[in-house]
Each structure stands twice: as structure tokens, then as C-alpha cells.
C-alpha positions in Angstrom: 95.8 40.4 106.0 92.7 42.1 104.7 93.2 43.5 101.2 92.1 47.1 100.8 89.2 47.7 98.4 89.7 50.2 95.7 87.6 53.0 97.4 89.6 52.4 100.7 92.8 52.8 98.8 91.5 56.0 97.2 90.7 57.4 100.7 94.2 56.6 102.0 95.8 58.1 98.9 93.9 61.3 99.3 94.8 61.4 103.0 98.5 60.8 102.2 98.4 63.6 99.7 96.7 65.9 102.3 99.4 65.2 104.9 102.2 65.6 102.4 100.8 69.0 101.3 100.4 70.1 105.0 104.0 69.1 105.7 105.3 71.1 102.8 103.2 74.3 103.2 102.1 74.3 106.8 98.6 75.2 105.5 95.8 72.6 106.0 93.4 74.9 104.3 95.5 75.0 101.1 96.1 71.2 101.3 92.4 70.5 101.7 91.5 72.8 98.8 94.1 71.1 96.5 93.2 67.6 97.4 89.4 68.1 97.2 89.7 70.0 93.9 91.7 67.1 92.4 88.8 64.9 93.4 86.2 67.2 91.7 85.0 69.0 94.8 85.1 72.6 96.0 84.5 71.9 99.7 85.6 74.5 102.2 88.1 73.8 105.0 86.8 74.5 108.5 89.5 74.5 111.3 88.5 73.8 114.9 88.3 76.8 117.1 89.4 75.6 120.6 92.1 76.3 123.1 95.1 74.1 122.4 94.3 73.5 118.8 96.5 75.5 116.6 95.1 77.0 113.4 97.7 75.2 111.3 97.0 71.8 112.9 95.7 69.4 110.2 92.0 68.5 110.9 90.1 66.4 108.5 87.0 64.1 108.5 86.8 60.9 106.4 83.3 59.8 105.5 83.0 56.1 105.0 79.8 54.0 104.3 78.5 51.8 107.1 80.5 48.6 106.9 83.2 50.4 104.9 86.1 49.4 107.1 86.7 52.5 109.3 88.8 50.6 111.8 91.0 49.2 109.1 91.4 52.6 107.5 92.2 54.1 110.9 95.1 51.6 111.3 96.6 52.8 108.1 95.8 56.4 108.9 98.0 56.3 112.0 101.0 55.2 109.8 100.3 57.9 107.2 100.3 60.6 109.9 103.6 59.4 111.4 105.3 59.0 108.1 103.9 61.7 105.8 103.0 64.4 108.2 105.4 64.0 111.2 108.2 62.3 109.3 108.9 60.3 112.4 109.7 56.7 113.3 107.1 56.5 116.0 104.4 58.5 117.8 101.7 58.4 120.4 98.3 57.8 118.8 95.2 58.6 120.8 92.4 56.5 119.4 89.0 57.8 120.6 85.8 55.7 120.4 82.2 56.6 121.4 81.5 54.0 124.1 83.1 51.5 126.5 81.7 48.6 124.5 83.4 49.8 121.3 86.5 50.6 123.3 86.8 47.0 124.5 86.2 45.6 121.0 88.7 47.9 119.4 91.4 47.4 122.0 91.0 43.6 121.9 91.3 43.6 118.1 94.3 45.9 118.0 96.1 43.8 120.7 95.5 40.4 119.1 98.6 39.5 117.0 96.4 37.3 114.8 93.8 39.9 114.1 93.9 41.7 110.7 93.6 45.1 112.3 96.7 44.5 114.4 98.6 43.3 111.4 97.6 46.3 109.5 98.6 48.6 112.4 102.0 47.0 112.5 102.4 47.2 108.8 101.6 50.9 108.9 103.4 51.9 112.1 106.1 49.3 112.9 106.5 48.1 116.5 103.3 49.0 118.4 102.0 48.8 122.0 98.2 49.1 122.4 96.9 50.2 125.8 93.7 51.6 127.3 93.7 54.5 129.8 94.4 52.1 132.6 97.6 51.0 130.9 98.5 54.5 129.8 98.6 55.6 133.4 101.5 53.3 133.9 103.5 53.9 130.8 107.3 54.2 131.4 109.2 56.6 129.3 111.1 53.8 127.6 107.9 52.3 126.3 106.9 55.6 124.6 110.4 56.3 123.3 110.9 52.9 121.7 107.8 52.3 119.7 104.4 53.7 118.6 102.0 53.6 121.5 98.3 53.5 120.7 96.0 54.6 123.6 92.4 53.5 123.0 90.0 55.6 125.0 86.6 57.4 125.1 86.6 61.2 124.9 84.8 61.2 128.2 88.0 60.0 129.9 89.6 63.4 129.0 87.0 65.4 130.8 88.4 66.6 134.1 85.1 66.2 135.9 85.0 62.5 135.1 86.5 60.0 137.5 89.0 58.7 134.9 89.6 62.2 133.8 90.8 63.2 137.2 93.5 60.4 136.9 94.4 61.7 133.4 95.0 65.2 134.7 96.2 64.3 138.2 99.7 64.0 139.5 101.2 60.6 138.8 104.8 59.7 139.7 105.1 57.4 136.7 105.3 60.5 134.5 108.0 62.2 136.4 110.7 60.7 134.1 108.7 61.9 131.1 109.2 65.5 132.2 113.0 65.2 132.5 115.0 67.5 130.2 112.0 69.2 128.6 113.2 71.6 126.0 112.9 75.2 127.2 110.6 76.1 124.3 108.1 73.4 125.3 107.8 74.1 129.0 105.0 76.7 128.3 102.9 73.9 126.8 102.7 71.9 130.1 99.9 72.3 132.7 101.3 73.6 136.0 100.4 72.8 139.6 99.9 75.2 142.4 103.7 75.4 142.9 104.1 76.6 139.3 105.9 73.5 138.2 104.6 71.1 135.5 102.4 68.4 136.8 103.7 64.8 136.1 100.5 63.6 134.5 99.3 61.6 131.6 97.9 64.7 129.9 101.2 66.5 130.2 103.0 63.5 128.7 100.5 63.7 125.8 101.0 67.4 125.4 104.8 66.9 125.1 104.3 64.1 122.5 101.7 66.0 120.4 99.7 62.8 119.7 98.1 61.8 116.5 94.3 61.8 117.3 91.9 59.4 115.6 88.2 59.9 116.4 85.9 57.1 115.5 82.2 57.8 115.0 83.1 61.5 115.1 79.5 62.7 114.8 79.1 61.7 118.5 82.0 63.9 119.6 81.2 67.4 118.2 80.4 69.3 121.4 82.3 72.2 122.8 83.4 69.9 125.7 84.8 67.4 123.3 86.8 69.9 121.4 88.1 71.4 124.7 89.2 67.9 125.7 91.0 67.5 122.4 92.7 70.8 122.8 94.0 69.7 126.2 96.2 67.1 124.6 97.6 69.5 122.0 97.4 67.0 119.1 99.7 67.1 116.0 96.6 66.3 113.9 93.1 65.1 114.2 91.5 62.6 111.7 87.8 61.9 112.2 85.9 59.0 110.8 82.1 59.1 110.3 
């Protein structure tokens, strides 16, 4: 296990405080002001303006020096969001990276039971399954109900014009069971097909689960298209790293 450095622990302590404040008040802006003021800053909070992203959805960016352990911090961030914001035992985590090369590196590390990142992820989140989009397209409901599922992907995979994106949004019988017994107050959140019924798709599974979204190298994902893609999964929160 990699021991956290003092500045990394301070980052996580501030994030935990932010999440706890958000959970208590429902106001990310107030939470951000309180936490940054405590740290001697008067930074303003800027919510994302995009369809699917609620104004009260916590959205924060953590700036870490090069080589400062962003991936390790992201592992613990997933657990903080689950425990201190959602007050849940498990969640779906959508972990977005800027390139296929980094995707492979990140997924391999998070899957390897001997890797410190995997061990940190399990310490923070409990039982975890790590998949890429290909694996996510075959996720049974039982796998998502029983543990935290981390989906490692690029943001491009959630653009409908992309080949993978068409699979993410397209009808997929695997997700039929995910849409059984959807609460009446959540049906409006689901994307509908031409017949007016919710499409059994990965994106609708994510919309139901309101994933925790982690964005690595966030300065590469700040276009309108990227924010629209994030809105399509209706996240419970977004934590960026840069």
C-alpha cells in the first residue's frame, strides 16, 4: 500500500468536507465557499451549464502537481463520494481518461490485485469490479447491485457519433433487466426509443444509477461536446483532476 503524503491527505480531507457539506445543505456553492475559505481562499464556484447536469450537482476540480499521485487520489475520491456524499454501500463510478493508452494503463492497474491502486480502491470502496466499455456493455444487473463497478473509458466513447458511442446509446438486451421495476419518478430520466419506451442501453443504466464521475486530465475535456456527454449519464457528482 502506498502511504499518502501530507498534501495528498489534505486534498482528500478538503474533498471529504466538501462532500459532507453538500450532503447536508444541498448547495455545492456554499460548500465550496466554506471549504476554500477555511483554506485561505475566496475562489468562486462555477457550476456546469449543460443538459442533464443539475445545478445542485457537486462539481469540483482538484489541481495536483505533475507526479503528485492523481490516480491514487482518484481511487480514494471514489470512496469519499460513495460514503460522504451518497451515503451508500456501493455505486457505479465512471472513470474518464484522455486517451486509449492511458485507458489501458489505468484499467490494468485497477484490475491488478497486487497493484497499490487496486488496493487503495478496495480500501476506499469495498468490493470492486473494474471494466472498460467493452465489459460494461455486458454487465448483468447482479454485478451492479452487488458491488461498486468502475467503468474506465474515454469521454469520446460517450459521443453518439462515435462507433463505441453508438453501442453505449444503442439497444442492448443485457440491460433489459436493469430497467425492470424502475420507480415511477425515475422513468422521465430515461432516454426513449421511437416506441416511447425506455431503451435498454448502457447509457440508460448509467442514468438510473447516477454514477460518480471522475475525469482525469480534465483540461483535455472542457468542450461543449464533453459536457454534453457528461450530462447524458446524469452523474451524481463530477470530480476533475488536473
